N, C-alpha and C positions, 0 to 999 in steps of 0.2 A: 889376198892374192892367191894363196894356195886353194882356198875354197873356190874361187873363180876358175882356176885352172882345172880343178876336178869336176866342176859342174858343167862347164862349157861343152866338152866332148859328149857327155851323157845327154845333154839337151839336144845336141846335134844328132845323136843316134836315134832318139825318140822321133825327131822331126823327119829323119830319113825314111823311117818306116811309117810315117804319117799317123803317129799316135799322139794324143794330147800329152804334152811334156809337163811333168810335175816339177822340173828342175828350176825354172824361174822362181816359183813359190818357195821351194826349199832353200835356194840360194839367198833370197831376200830375207827369209825368216832367220836363217843362221847368221847372216850378216848383221841383222838387228841385234842378235844376242852378243855378237862380237863387239859391237859398238857399246853395249851395256844395257840395252832395253830388256827388261824382264817382263815379258808379256803376260797379261791376264785378261781373259775375256769374261764378260758378264752378258748373259743373254745368248741367243742362238742366231748366228748369221745365216741368211739364205745363201744357197750355193750357186744359183743361176737365175736368170730372168729378174735380176735385181740391180738397182742403182743404189750404192751406198752414198750417203751424203754426210760428210764429216766436217767438224771444225779442223782448222789447220794450224799446227804449232811449229813443226819442223820437218825437214826431209826424213827424219826418223819415222814420221807417220806412215810413209810409204813402206818402209821395212816391216813395221809391226802389222799393218793392215794386210799387206800382201802375204806375209807369213801366216796370218790367221785365216785368210779366205781365198788366196789365189787371185784376187781381183786385178784387173787392169785399171789404168788411170787415165784421166784427162789432165794434161800438163801444159804449161805455157810453151809457146812455140820456140822460144829462145833456147830451151834445153836440147832441141833436136840437133843443134849445131855444136854442142859441147863435146869435145873429143871423149870417146869411150862412154861417157854418161848417156849421150843420145843413142848410141848403139845398144847399150844395155836396156834403155827404156823401150826400144823397139822390140827387143826379145820378149818383153812382157806385154807387148801389144798396146803400148801407150798411144793415145790419141793426142796429137799436138794441136793446140789452137793459138791463134793470134787474135786477141780480143780487139786490136785496133783495126783489123782487116774485116770490116763489116760485110764486104762483098762475098766473103767465103764462109760466113756463118752457116748458110744452108748446106754447104759441103761438109762442114764439121758436124752438123746435126745428123746428116745422112750417115757419116762414119760411125757415130755413136749408135745409131739404129742398127747398122750392120753388125757391130760388135755384140750387141744384145741378142740379135737374131741368131748369132753363132753359138749362143749359150754361155757367153762369158759374163761374169759379174764385172761391174764397172764402178769406179769411185769418182765422185766429184768433190772438189774442195771449193764450194761456192763463195767463200770469203774472198777468193781471188789471189790471196797471198798469205804467207805465214804471219802469225801475230805473237803476242806476248803470252798466250796461253791462259790469260785471265779475262780478257775482253772478247766477247763473241761479236764479231763485226757483222755489218749488214751482209746478207747473201745476195750475190749477183744472180740474175735470173736467166741470162741469155741461153745457156746450154740446157736449161730445163725444157726448152722447146723440143728436145728430142723425145719427151714423153707428153707432148701436148699436140695431138692426142697420143696416148701411150700405145706402144706395141702390145699386142695381145699377151696377157699374162704377166706383164712387167710390174714389179713392185718397187717402191722406194723404201729403203730402210735407213733411218738416221743413225749415226754412230757418234758417240761422244768419246773423244780422246783426252786422256788425263794422265799427266806425268807426275802428279802428286807433289811431294816436297821438292822434286828436282825440276819443276816446271821452269823456273827462272834460268836454270843452266841449259836446259834442252831447247828452250824457245829460240827461234831464229828471227830476230827482229830485222827490220828493213835495212838498217844502216850498217849491219855487220857483214863483211865480205864472206862469201860462201866457203872459201878454202880455210879461212880463219875459224869459222864455226865448226867445220869438220875436224880440224886439228884440235880444237878445244875439247870437243866431245871424245875424240879418240885418246886424248891425253888425260881424260878424267879417270880417276881411280874408282873401281867398283862398279856395280850396276845401278840402275834406277828403275822405278816402277813405270810400266806402260799399260794402263788399264783401258781396254776397249769395251764400252758399253753399247751393245747392239740393242737398240730400242725396237719396239714392235713396228713391223713393216706396214705400209698402207698402200692402198690402190690409188695411183695418181688420177684415175678417172673420177674419184670422189672430190677432187680439188682442181677443177679445170682452170687452165691458164698458168703460164710459166711463173708469173709473179706470185700467184696464189700458192703454187707448189714450193717456191723458194721460201715464202713466209711460213708455210706449214712446217717445212723441214726445220727451219731455224727455231720455231716455237717449241718443237718437240725436243730438240737438243737443249735449249735453254731451260725447259721444264724438268729435265733429268736431274737437275741439281746444280748448285753453283760451281763454277770452275775454281781451281785453287786460288785462295786469297781474294776471291771476288766478293 
């Protein structure tokens, strides 16, 4: 809370003079450290004109990825209505999607394109939900439509997220209530490893079609090495 109260007015000051604010990235990165994530990056992340595509283990993925890159995110629409959380997500330019509302898929794709055109990095979690950190689920292809065809200069960079020996504790499985999971991690003693492997980026034009893009991204993450205990 002290971090939040310090970062919010600084973010507001940057926005007031219409400068790109570094404070959402700094806030999320330090928040990740407070939770216990000891971030390590392998490889070099692109800074703009990029969609990061990552496996999804926990809400801590957002803290460590944003802290490392400043990326915005695509998130499920339900988060928009969560008190404080939805507002914080908007500060980092989160794009909210409702997968069940097929009539608005076109609008959501257009918003992804606008975000990329403004120079932001953007992250997709195409598994569609968090998992156990061991199994790499099938990738959903709907939002890959934003790069089919791709905006000029856009690249896709797969990212492998690995919490090492702490994976079982950090993973947020479907049947665990969110507040319980947050409390469990905050009550955990010590830190835990959070390794981000930034794999070589590729041109989406070389893999036309959203299903092909989803399959290629998943194959590259899977080829980076087995997830813990896999």
